TORMARRO-767553 format. One line per field, with one value per atom (N, C-alpha, C, O): residue in one letter; x, y, z; atom name. Coordinates in Angstrom, 2 decimals, decimal comma. Example, Ala and Ser with C-alpha at 12.3 -4.5 7.8 and 13.67 -1.06 7.14 Angstrom:
BEGIN
type	(a_a_a_a_s_s_s_s)
x	(13,19_12,30_13,20_14,24_12,85_13,67_12,90_13,41)
y	(-5,69_-4,50_-3,30_-3,32_-2,25_-1,06_0,03_1,14)
z	(7,80_7,80_7,80_8,46_7,08_7,14_7,87_8,04)
atom	(N_CA_C_O_N_CA_C_O)
//
This chain:
BEGIN
type	(v_v_v_v_n_n_n_n_l_l_l_l_a_a_a_a_m_m_m_m_k_k_k_k_n_n_n_n_p_p_p_p_t_t_t_t_i_i_i_i_r_r_r_r_d_d_d_d_m_m_m_m_c_c_c_c_k_k_k_k_i_i_i_i_e_e_e_e_l_l_l_l_t_t_t_t_e_e_e_e_a_a_a_a_h_h_h_h_i_i_i_i_r_r_r_r_f_f_f_f_s_s_s_s_g_g_g_g_e_e_e_e_k_k_k_k_g_g_g_g_y_y_y_y_s_s_s_s_v_v_v_v_q_q_q_q_e_e_e_e_w_w_w_w_d_d_d_d_k_k_k_k_f_f_f_f_n_n_n_n_e_e_e_e_i_i_i_i_h_h_h_h_s_s_s_s_d_d_d_d_e_e_e_e_f_f_f_f_s_s_s_s_t_t_t_t_l_l_l_l_l_l_l_l_y_y_y_y_l_l_l_l_s_s_s_s_k_k_k_k_h_h_h_h_n_n_n_n_f_f_f_f_f_f_f_f_i_i_i_i_l_l_l_l_p_p_p_p_s_s_s_s_r_r_r_r_c_c_c_c_l_l_l_l_e_e_e_e_a_a_a_a_m_m_m_m_d_d_d_d_k_k_k_k_s_s_s_s_f_f_f_f_i_i_i_i_e_e_e_e_g_g_g_g_r_r_r_r_i_i_i_i_k_k_k_k_s_s_s_s)
x	(81,64_81,51_82,29_82,21_82,58_84,08_85,01_85,31_86,09_86,60_86,98_88,15_86,12_85,75_86,25_87,37_85,64_85,53_86,70_86,89_87,68_88,78_89,86_90,88_89,97_90,53_90,92_90,50_91,34_91,75_91,47_91,19_91,86_91,38_90,64_90,47_89,51_88,16_87,43_86,26_88,04_86,98_86,55_85,60_88,15_87,15_87,01_86,92_87,00_86,38_85,23_84,19_85,52_84,94_84,29_83,23_85,22_84,92_84,90_85,79_83,42_83,30_83,04_82,17_84,29_84,61_83,99_84,42_82,88_82,33_82,89_82,97_83,33_83,57_83,58_84,08_83,12_82,92_83,68_82,93_84,68_85,31_85,36_85,58_85,19_85,21_84,85_84,73_84,47_84,35_84,85_84,90_85,61_86,68_86,00_85,23_86,36_86,18_88,08_88,98_87,89_89,05_88,96_87,97_89,55_90,10_91,87_92,88_91,83_92,34_94,28_95,45_93,40_94,47_94,59_95,29_93,39_93,95_93,04_92,40_93,05_91,56_91,66_92,54_90,15_90,11_89,71_90,21_89,34_89,37_88,73_89,44_87,36_87,03_86,20_85,19_86,74_86,33_84,41_83,86_83,62_81,75_81,65_81,14_82,65_82,60_82,95_82,86_83,03_83,53_82,05_81,38_81,96_80,10_79,02_78,75_78,61_77,83_76,23_75,32_75,72_74,65_74,43_75,39_73,14_72,74_71,49_70,48_72,03_69,96_70,03_70,61_69,42_68,80_67,43_66,56_67,27_66,02_66,53_67,65_65,44_65,29_67,14_67,63_67,66_68,91_69,51_70,12_69,59_71,57_71,81_72,05_71,84_72,36_73,83_74,81_73,27_74,64_74,88_74,15_76,71_77,15_77,93_78,85_77,11_78,07_78,79_78,35_80,38_81,45_81,11_81,36_80,60_79,57_78,39_77,67_78,93_77,17_77,42_76,76_79,20_79,21_79,94_79,96_80,44_81,27_81,06_81,53_79,96_79,85_80,08_79,95_80,24_80,08_78,78_78,32_77,79_77,33_77,22_77,53_76,82_77,28_74,65_73,45_75,40_74,78_73,58_73,69_72,80_71,42_71,66_71,24_72,31_71,68_73,30_73,34_74,72_75,80_75,22_75,79_74,72_73,88_73,05_72,61_72,87_71,65_71,63_72,62_70,11_69,81_70,27_69,49_70,85_72,17_72,82_73,03_73,19_74,72_74,07_74,39_72,89_72,19_72,34_73,05_71,00_70,17_72,21_72,49_73,41_74,47_75,35_75,67_75,41_75,85_74,49_74,47_74,04_72,91_72,92_72,49_73,45_73,75_74,52_74,53_75,69_77,11_77,07_78,00_75,60_75,34_74,61_73,43_74,84_73,85_73,90_74,66_72,14_71,29_71,15_70,58)
y	(24,89_23,67_23,94_22,90_24,41_24,82_24,40_23,34_25,17_24,55_23,59_23,47_22,80_21,78_21,10_20,59_21,13_20,13_20,04_18,95_21,10_21,34_20,71_20,60_20,22_19,76_17,93_17,37_17,39_16,16_14,32_13,13_15,54_14,71_14,29_13,18_15,84_15,82_15,65_15,35_15,85_15,68_13,54_12,97_12,98_11,63_10,63_9,40_11,55_10,62_10,12_10,71_8,42_7,18_6,22_5,61_6,36_5,41_6,39_7,22_6,28_7,14_5,70_4,86_5,76_5,17_6,48_7,60_5,72_5,89_5,13_3,93_6,40_5,78_6,34_7,46_5,81_6,70_7,77_8,74_8,11_9,44_10,14_11,34_9,57_10,52_9,88_8,66_10,69_10,46_10,81_12,04_9,95_9,87_9,69_8,82_10,37_10,20_10,42_11,24_9,03_8,81_8,24_7,52_8,29_7,81_8,09_8,41_7,81_7,49_8,52_8,28_9,41_10,98_11,62_12,54_10,59_11,28_10,63_9,62_11,68_11,36_12,39_13,23_12,42_14,46_13,59_12,53_13,38_13,13_14,18_15,10_14,07_15,76_14,69_13,99_14,86_14,85_15,13_16,23_13,60_14,88_16,24_17,16_16,08_17,65_18,88_19,94_18,95_19,68_19,92_20,92_18,78_19,55_20,02_19,74_21,04_21,98_21,71_22,19_20,69_21,31_19,74_19,40_19,09_17,65_18,04_18,23_18,14_17,92_17,09_17,45_15,86_15,28_15,30_16,11_14,45_14,50_13,28_12,79_12,77_11,77_11,35_10,27_12,63_12,41_13,11_13,78_13,27_13,51_13,85_12,80_14,51_14,59_15,13_14,72_16,68_17,96_17,83_17,85_17,64_18,02_19,62_20,12_20,08_21,40_21,50_21,32_21,92_22,41_24,02_24,55_24,37_26,26_26,56_26,10_27,75_28,26_27,67_26,64_28,06_28,26_26,37_25,46_26,55_24,76_23,20_22,54_22,73_21,39_19,96_20,31_19,09_17,79_17,39_17,19_17,12_16,25_14,83_14,31_14,27_13,06_12,06_12,22_11,43_10,96_9,71_8,53_10,31_9,16_7,03_5,95_7,34_6,16_5,21_3,98_6,24_6,13_5,61_6,06_5,19_5,69_4,48_3,75_4,30_3,20_3,14_3,23_2,86_3,42_2,80_1,87_2,77_2,37_3,31_4,24_3,11_4,64_6,03_6,30_6,84_7,60_7,86_8,32_7,08_7,11_6,86_7,17_6,38_6,55_8,16_8,76_8,27_9,70_11,25_12,38_10,68_11,87_11,68_12,53_10,56_10,35_10,85_11,08_11,31_11,71_13,00_13,70_13,68_15,49_16,25_15,91_17,16_17,96_19,34_20,24_18,66_19,95_20,81_21,88)
z	(51,89_51,28_49,64_48,99_49,31_48,30_48,49_47,93_49,57_50,35_51,02_51,40_51,26_51,85_50,49_50,42_49,76_48,61_47,81_47,27_47,56_47,28_48,06_47,39_49,34_50,24_50,25_51,27_49,67_48,55_50,54_50,45_52,27_52,78_53,16_53,68_52,79_53,24_52,39_52,63_50,73_49,91_49,49_48,96_50,21_49,40_51,00_50,92_52,83_53,24_53,04_52,72_53,33_53,29_54,70_54,82_55,44_56,88_57,70_57,85_58,48_60,22_60,74_60,52_61,62_63,52_64,81_65,09_65,31_66,34_67,57_67,80_68,39_69,72_71,11_71,17_72,30_73,85_73,36_73,48_72,90_73,16_72,09_72,19_70,88_69,23_68,38_68,51_66,93_65,86_65,14_65,05_64,07_63,49_61,90_61,49_61,48_59,52_59,04_59,27_58,20_57,16_56,17_56,03_55,51_54,52_53,59_54,21_51,66_51,31_52,36_52,64_52,46_52,12_53,66_54,09_54,46_56,05_56,79_56,52_58,28_58,55_58,95_58,77_59,90_61,47_62,92_62,56_63,87_64,79_65,82_66,23_66,26_67,45_68,33_68,34_68,68_70,11_70,44_70,40_70,81_71,23_71,44_70,81_73,12_73,88_72,56_73,16_72,24_70,93_69,98_69,71_69,71_69,36_70,67_71,83_69,42_71,04_70,42_71,10_68,67_68,63_67,28_66,59_67,18_66,23_66,14_66,82_64,69_64,02_62,95_61,93_63,07_61,82_61,11_61,44_60,16_59,45_58,75_58,93_57,78_56,93_56,13_55,82_56,06_55,02_55,24_54,41_56,63_57,12_58,53_59,12_59,05_60,59_60,14_59,52_61,05_60,91_62,60_63,59_62,28_63,63_63,73_63,08_64,82_64,55_65,91_67,05_65,33_65,84_66,46_67,54_65,57_65,79_64,46_63,58_65,21_63,47_62,94_62,77_61,95_60,36_60,37_59,54_61,81_61,68_62,04_62,96_60,70_60,96_60,31_59,13_60,26_59,55_59,45_60,57_58,35_57,43_57,17_56,09_58,11_57,81_57,06_57,30_56,40_55,49_55,84_56,19_55,65_56,63_55,91_56,34_54,99_54,22_54,61_54,55_55,06_55,70_57,26_58,26_57,32_58,98_59,37_58,49_60,32_60,97_61,82_62,56_62,29_63,54_64,53_64,69_65,09_66,28_66,14_66,92_65,07_64,80_65,85_67,00_64,79_64,83_67,13_68,03_66,84_69,19_69,59_70,75_68,72_69,59_70,17_71,19_68,47_68,38_69,07_69,55_68,85_69,43_71,41_72,20_71,71_73,25_73,64_74,85_72,72_73,18_73,03_73,43_72,20_71,77_72,71_72,68_73,53_74,44_73,39_73,04_73,08_72,26_73,22_73,01)
atom	(N_CA_C_O_N_CA_C_O_N_CA_C_O_N_CA_C_O_N_CA_C_O_N_CA_C_O_N_CA_C_O_N_CA_C_O_N_CA_C_O_N_CA_C_O_N_CA_C_O_N_CA_C_O_N_CA_C_O_N_CA_C_O_N_CA_C_O_N_CA_C_O_N_CA_C_O_N_CA_C_O_N_CA_C_O_N_CA_C_O_N_CA_C_O_N_CA_C_O_N_CA_C_O_N_CA_C_O_N_CA_C_O_N_CA_C_O_N_CA_C_O_N_CA_C_O_N_CA_C_O_N_CA_C_O_N_CA_C_O_N_CA_C_O_N_CA_C_O_N_CA_C_O_N_CA_C_O_N_CA_C_O_N_CA_C_O_N_CA_C_O_N_CA_C_O_N_CA_C_O_N_CA_C_O_N_CA_C_O_N_CA_C_O_N_CA_C_O_N_CA_C_O_N_CA_C_O_N_CA_C_O_N_CA_C_O_N_CA_C_O_N_CA_C_O_N_CA_C_O_N_CA_C_O_N_CA_C_O_N_CA_C_O_N_CA_C_O_N_CA_C_O_N_CA_C_O_N_CA_C_O_N_CA_C_O_N_CA_C_O_N_CA_C_O_N_CA_C_O_N_CA_C_O_N_CA_C_O_N_CA_C_O_N_CA_C_O_N_CA_C_O_N_CA_C_O_N_CA_C_O_N_CA_C_O_N_CA_C_O_N_CA_C_O_N_CA_C_O_N_CA_C_O_N_CA_C_O_N_CA_C_O_N_CA_C_O_N_CA_C_O_N_CA_C_O_N_CA_C_O)
//
């Protein structure tokens, strides 16, 4: 987490775009695009959704930023 917070591209991410092919995180300093098939696991609770690329590499999506429709869309793209 500390390394990520020092990276201005990651730290200032403020927009999430969901498409059939990928998820895109973007902000003032850049963007990151991840294809859905790169994720191997998903965990959700009332506060957040974690999208795992590997055991120690994941994206955290705050629930307050996602609508129920978005969560369903994401869950449909990732096979747990």
